[in-house]
C-alpha positions as CSV (number, residue, x, y, z in Angstrom):
1,X,0.0,0.0,-0.1
2,X,1.1,3.5,-0.6
3,X,2.2,5.6,2.5
4,X,-0.7,8.2,2.0
5,X,-3.3,5.3,2.1
6,X,-1.7,4.0,5.2
7,X,-1.6,7.3,6.9
8,X,-5.3,7.8,6.1
9,X,-6.2,4.2,7.4
10,X,-4.3,4.5,10.7
11,X,-5.8,7.9,11.4
12,X,-9.4,6.7,10.5
13,X,-8.8,3.6,12.8
14,X,-7.6,5.9,15.5
15,X,-10.7,8.2,15.4
16,X,-13.1,5.2,15.3
17,X,-11.5,3.6,18.2
18,X,-11.8,6.8,20.1
19,X,-15.4,7.0,19.2
20,X,-15.9,3.3,20.2
21,X,-14.3,4.3,23.7
22,X,-16.7,6.9,24.1
23,X,-19.7,4.7,23.2
24,X,-18.2,2.1,25.6
25,X,-18.3,4.6,28.4
26,X,-21.8,5.5,27.7
27,X,-22.9,1.8,27.3
28,X,-21.2,1.3,30.8
29,X,-23.1,4.1,32.4
30,X,-26.4,3.1,31.0
31,X,-26.0,-0.6,31.9
32,X,-26.1,-1.7,28.4
33,X,-24.2,-5.0,28.9
34,X,-24.5,-6.7,25.3
35,X,-23.3,-3.4,23.7
36,X,-20.4,-2.9,26.2
37,X,-19.2,-6.4,25.6
38,X,-19.3,-5.9,21.8
39,X,-17.6,-2.6,21.8
40,X,-14.8,-3.7,24.0
41,X,-14.3,-6.7,21.8
42,X,-14.1,-4.5,18.5
43,X,-11.8,-1.9,20.3
44,X,-9.4,-4.7,21.3
45,X,-9.2,-6.2,17.9
46,X,-8.4,-2.7,16.3
47,X,-5.8,-2.1,19.0
48,X,-4.2,-5.4,18.4
49,X,-4.2,-4.9,14.8
50,X,-2.4,-1.6,15.1
51,X,0.1,-2.9,17.7
52,X,0.7,-6.0,15.3
53,X,1.6,-3.8,12.3
54,X,3.4,-1.4,14.5
55,X,5.7,-4.3,15.8
56,X,6.2,-5.8,12.4
57,X,7.1,-2.5,10.6
58,X,8.5,-0.2,13.5
59,X,7.1,2.7,11.5
60,X,6.7,5.5,13.9
61,X,4.9,7.7,11.5
62,X,2.0,5.2,11.2
63,X,1.9,5.3,15.2
64,X,1.7,9.0,15.3
65,X,-1.0,8.8,12.7
66,X,-3.1,6.5,14.7
67,X,-2.6,8.8,17.8
68,X,-3.5,11.9,15.8
69,X,-6.7,10.1,14.6
70,X,-7.7,9.6,18.2
71,X,-7.0,13.2,19.0
72,X,-9.0,14.2,15.9
73,X,-11.9,12.1,17.2
74,X,-11.8,14.0,20.6
75,X,-11.7,17.3,18.8
76,X,-14.5,16.5,16.6
77,X,-16.8,15.9,19.6
78,X,-15.3,18.8,21.4
79,X,-16.2,21.1,18.5
80,X,-19.6,19.3,18.1
81,X,-20.5,19.7,21.8
82,X,-19.8,23.5,21.8
83,X,-22.5,24.4,24.1
84,X,-20.9,22.9,27.0
85,X,-18.7,24.7,29.7
86,X,-15.1,24.6,28.5
87,X,-13.7,23.5,32.0
88,X,-16.4,21.0,33.5
89,X,-18.3,19.8,30.4
90,X,-21.6,20.8,31.8
91,X,-23.9,23.3,30.2
92,X,-23.8,26.9,31.4
93,X,-26.8,28.3,33.3
94,X,-28.7,30.8,31.3
95,X,-28.2,34.5,32.0
96,X,-30.9,36.2,34.0
97,X,-32.4,39.1,32.2
98,X,-34.2,40.6,35.3
99,X,-32.8,44.0,36.4
100,X,-30.4,44.0,39.4
101,X,-32.1,45.1,42.7
């Protein structure tokens, strides 16, 4: 495969694995046991595939692309969830429109 295609694949796998980790956390919080087990299985298969390829090739560029894909997944969610408070992740209280006493 070409290097550009490898970079895109590893970035996509990193982003996808980050999304799966987010969904796993939500499934755990909601008590969705079957979905939780399925997501953990898929995450582990993807992680082991990346680790296996890294051990065989020792290509740090692909490892960095994988990590960058995970960071990109976090960034996409952070941008998409722009209405939350930047430090706590909680929604800000609406400002009062009543005049001060």
